[in-house]
C-alpha positions as CSV (number, residue, x, y, z in Angstrom):
1,X,85.1,89.2,54.9
2,X,81.9,87.5,56.1
3,X,78.3,88.7,55.3
4,X,75.7,88.0,58.0
5,X,71.9,87.6,57.4
6,X,71.3,91.2,58.7
7,X,73.5,92.6,55.9
8,X,76.4,93.7,58.2
9,X,79.9,92.8,57.2
10,X,82.3,91.5,59.8
11,X,86.1,91.3,59.3
12,X,86.6,88.2,61.4
13,X,90.2,87.8,60.2
14,X,91.1,91.4,61.3
15,X,89.4,90.9,64.7
16,X,91.3,87.7,65.2
17,X,94.6,89.3,64.4
18,X,94.0,92.2,66.9
19,X,93.0,89.7,69.5
20,X,96.2,87.8,69.0
21,X,98.2,91.0,69.3
22,X,96.5,91.8,72.6
23,X,97.1,88.4,74.0
24,X,100.8,88.6,73.0
25,X,101.1,91.9,74.7
26,X,99.6,90.5,77.9
27,X,102.0,87.5,77.7
28,X,105.0,89.9,77.1
29,X,104.1,91.8,80.3
30,X,104.4,88.5,82.3
31,X,102.8,87.9,85.7
32,X,102.4,90.8,88.0
33,X,105.3,90.5,90.6
34,X,104.3,89.7,94.1
35,X,105.8,90.9,97.4
36,X,108.6,88.9,99.0
37,X,106.8,89.5,102.3
38,X,107.2,91.7,105.4
39,X,110.5,93.5,105.8
40,X,112.5,93.6,109.0
41,X,111.4,97.0,110.5
42,X,115.1,97.7,111.4
43,X,116.0,97.5,107.7
44,X,113.3,100.0,106.8
45,X,114.5,102.3,109.6
46,X,118.1,102.1,108.4
47,X,117.0,102.8,104.8
48,X,115.2,105.9,105.9
49,X,118.2,107.0,108.0
50,X,120.5,106.4,105.1
51,X,118.5,108.9,103.0
52,X,118.7,111.5,105.7
53,X,122.5,111.0,106.4
54,X,123.3,111.2,102.7
55,X,121.5,114.6,102.5
56,X,123.1,115.9,105.7
57,X,126.6,114.9,104.6
58,X,126.2,116.7,101.2
59,X,126.2,113.6,99.1
60,X,122.6,114.1,97.8
61,X,120.3,117.1,97.6
62,X,116.8,117.1,96.0
63,X,118.1,114.3,93.8
64,X,119.9,111.0,94.3
65,X,118.7,107.7,95.8
66,X,119.8,104.8,98.0
67,X,118.5,101.2,97.9
68,X,118.9,97.9,99.8
69,X,118.1,94.3,99.0
70,X,115.0,92.8,100.6
71,X,116.0,90.8,103.6
72,X,113.8,87.8,102.6
73,X,114.5,87.7,98.9
74,X,117.6,88.8,97.0
75,X,115.5,89.2,93.8
76,X,113.7,92.1,95.4
77,X,115.0,95.5,96.6
78,X,113.7,98.4,98.6
79,X,113.9,102.1,97.8
80,X,111.7,105.1,98.4
81,X,109.2,106.6,96.0
82,X,110.5,109.4,93.8
83,X,111.1,112.3,96.2
84,X,113.9,114.3,97.9
85,X,115.9,112.0,100.1
86,X,115.8,114.3,103.2
87,X,112.0,113.9,103.3
88,X,111.8,110.1,103.1
89,X,109.8,108.3,105.8
90,X,109.0,104.6,106.3
91,X,105.7,105.1,104.5
92,X,107.6,106.1,101.3
93,X,109.5,102.9,101.0
94,X,108.5,100.7,98.0
95,X,109.5,97.1,97.1
96,X,110.8,96.5,93.5
97,X,111.6,93.3,91.6
98,X,114.9,93.0,89.6
99,X,113.2,94.4,86.5
100,X,112.6,97.6,88.6
101,X,108.9,97.0,88.6
102,X,107.3,98.4,91.8
103,X,105.1,96.1,93.9
104,X,102.0,97.8,95.4
105,X,102.8,101.1,93.8
106,X,99.4,102.6,94.5
107,X,99.9,105.6,92.1
108,X,103.1,106.7,93.8
109,X,105.9,108.1,91.5
110,X,109.1,106.0,91.1
111,X,112.6,107.1,90.3
112,X,113.4,107.2,86.5
113,X,116.9,105.9,87.3
114,X,115.8,102.9,89.4
115,X,117.4,100.7,86.7
116,X,120.8,101.6,88.1
117,X,119.9,99.6,91.2
118,X,118.2,96.5,89.6
119,X,120.9,96.0,87.0
120,X,123.8,96.2,89.5
121,X,121.9,93.7,91.8
122,X,121.5,91.3,88.9
123,X,125.3,91.3,88.1
124,X,126.6,91.6,91.7
125,X,125.2,89.1,94.1
126,X,127.6,90.3,96.8
127,X,126.1,93.8,96.7
128,X,123.3,94.5,99.2
129,X,123.0,98.3,99.0
130,X,123.6,101.0,96.3
131,X,123.8,104.8,96.3
132,X,123.5,107.0,93.3
133,X,124.4,110.6,93.8
134,X,125.6,113.8,92.1
135,X,128.0,114.8,94.9
136,X,129.7,118.0,93.7
137,X,133.4,117.2,94.5
138,X,133.2,113.9,92.6
139,X,131.8,115.1,89.3
140,X,135.0,116.8,88.1
141,X,136.7,113.4,88.2
142,X,134.0,112.0,86.0
143,X,134.5,114.8,83.5
144,X,138.3,115.0,83.3
145,X,141.2,112.7,82.6
146,X,142.3,113.0,86.3
147,X,141.5,109.6,88.0
148,X,139.8,109.4,91.3
149,X,142.3,107.7,93.6
150,X,142.4,107.0,97.4
151,X,144.1,110.0,99.1
152,X,144.0,108.6,102.6
153,X,143.1,105.3,104.4
154,X,139.4,106.1,104.9
155,X,139.0,105.9,101.1
156,X,140.8,102.6,100.7
157,X,137.7,101.2,98.9
158,X,138.8,103.4,95.9
159,X,141.9,101.2,95.4
160,X,142.1,99.3,92.2
161,X,140.8,102.1,90.1
162,X,137.5,103.9,89.7
163,X,136.1,103.4,86.2
164,X,134.1,106.0,84.3
165,X,130.9,105.2,82.5
166,X,130.5,107.1,79.2
167,X,126.8,107.1,78.3
168,X,127.6,108.1,74.7
169,X,129.1,104.7,74.1
170,X,125.6,103.2,74.7
171,X,123.0,105.8,74.1
172,X,124.7,107.9,71.4
173,X,125.5,111.6,71.5
174,X,122.1,113.1,72.3
175,X,120.9,111.3,75.4
176,X,119.5,113.1,78.5
177,X,122.3,111.5,80.5
178,X,119.8,109.5,82.7
179,X,119.9,105.7,83.2
180,X,116.2,105.4,82.4
181,X,116.1,101.8,81.1
182,X,117.5,98.4,81.8
183,X,119.9,98.4,78.8
184,X,121.6,101.6,80.2
185,X,121.6,100.2,83.7
186,X,123.2,97.0,82.5
187,X,125.9,98.9,80.7
188,X,126.7,100.9,83.8
189,X,126.8,97.7,85.9
190,X,129.3,96.2,83.5
191,X,131.5,99.3,83.9
192,X,131.2,99.1,87.7
193,X,132.3,95.5,87.5
194,X,133.8,94.4,90.8
195,X,134.7,98.0,91.9
196,X,133.1,99.8,94.9
197,X,132.5,103.0,93.0
198,X,132.0,104.0,89.3
199,X,131.8,107.6,88.0
200,X,129.3,108.7,85.4
201,X,130.5,111.3,83.0
202,X,128.4,114.5,83.0
203,X,126.3,113.1,85.8
204,X,127.6,111.7,89.1
205,X,128.5,108.4,90.6
206,X,127.3,105.1,91.9
207,X,128.6,103.2,95.0
208,X,127.9,99.6,95.9
209,X,128.6,97.6,99.1
210,X,127.7,94.7,101.3
211,X,125.3,96.7,103.5
212,X,123.5,100.0,103.9
213,X,126.0,101.2,106.4
214,X,128.9,100.3,104.2
215,X,127.5,101.9,101.1
216,X,126.7,105.2,103.0
217,X,130.3,105.1,104.3
218,X,131.6,104.8,100.8
219,X,129.3,107.5,99.3
220,X,130.3,110.0,102.0
221,X,134.0,109.3,101.9
222,X,134.1,109.2,98.1
223,X,132.9,112.9,98.3
224,X,135.4,113.7,101.0
225,X,138.3,112.0,99.2
226,X,137.5,113.9,96.0
227,X,137.5,117.2,97.9
228,X,140.8,116.7,99.6
229,X,142.4,115.2,96.4
230,X,141.5,118.4,94.5
231,X,143.1,120.4,97.2
232,X,146.2,118.3,97.1
233,X,146.5,118.5,93.3
234,X,146.5,122.3,93.7
235,X,149.5,122.1,96.0
236,X,151.6,119.8,93.8
237,X,152.0,116.1,93.1
238,X,150.1,114.0,95.7
239,X,151.2,110.6,97.0
240,X,148.1,108.3,96.8
241,X,147.6,105.0,98.5
242,X,148.9,102.1,96.4
243,X,146.6,99.1,95.8
244,X,148.0,97.1,98.6
245,X,147.7,99.9,101.2
246,X,144.1,100.6,100.0
247,X,143.1,96.9,100.3
248,X,144.5,96.7,103.9
249,X,142.9,100.0,104.9
250,X,139.5,98.9,103.5
251,X,139.6,95.6,105.4
252,X,140.1,97.6,108.6
253,X,137.5,100.3,107.9
254,X,134.9,97.7,106.9
255,X,134.8,96.6,110.5
256,X,134.3,100.2,111.8
257,X,131.4,101.6,109.8
258,X,129.0,101.6,112.8
259,X,131.1,104.4,114.4
260,X,130.5,107.1,111.8
261,X,127.0,105.8,111.1
262,X,125.9,106.5,114.7
263,X,127.4,110.0,114.6
264,X,125.9,110.8,111.2
265,X,122.5,109.4,112.3
266,X,122.4,111.5,115.4
267,X,123.4,114.6,113.5
268,X,120.9,114.0,110.7
269,X,118.0,113.4,113.1
270,X,119.0,116.3,115.4
271,X,119.7,114.1,118.4
């Protein structure tokens, strides 16, 4: 404590300590991320269309989201502000860094579960687009012991197994089921591993692929495959694709994703 000539006491030590804490907090936040630069307008257009297709095909409703890596910088990705996918326009697209910090947010709300995207992008350099959805036919396979397997050749990307993320293993028994921080996103990315799709118990699924068109293809046909698999299971014991068949089918289908994309785009946009 120091006494000045005017009789006022100043706790210089305390003020110095608080100042150090404030400086440490600023340092911990790090530099404000900067934009990777202008994005190819065609990529923005495809991202908007992807949102609309996923809604039209019953993969997302008022919830769910799709992202794509920035075409100039793999350490940035693009996704809309927090809103219903069917309503997304080009003006709603935001740029994020791989900590899921939005660049030029301007007060716009962001998805709570954006960490799904950033943490998968960190672990999977081959992935350029991601869909998170709660598609209704898929969820039963996340909540039961029945594995989601490829029923026909269109779903060959499901070969090799579809892992299930159990959030209780990471967040304990009383979470809200949402991937609302980087630690949970990282745990989900670990479970996804090298797979195309992972299920999320009590929640939904995530699909990852090498492009927007490929990931939309996977998200749509994961839902279709789950629906027809459930029908087949009611009839008896289905015969699924083996891993070799699934791999060969996926290789063929990966060259054909533009065909359904164009159909889905025209339908979603009413053309």
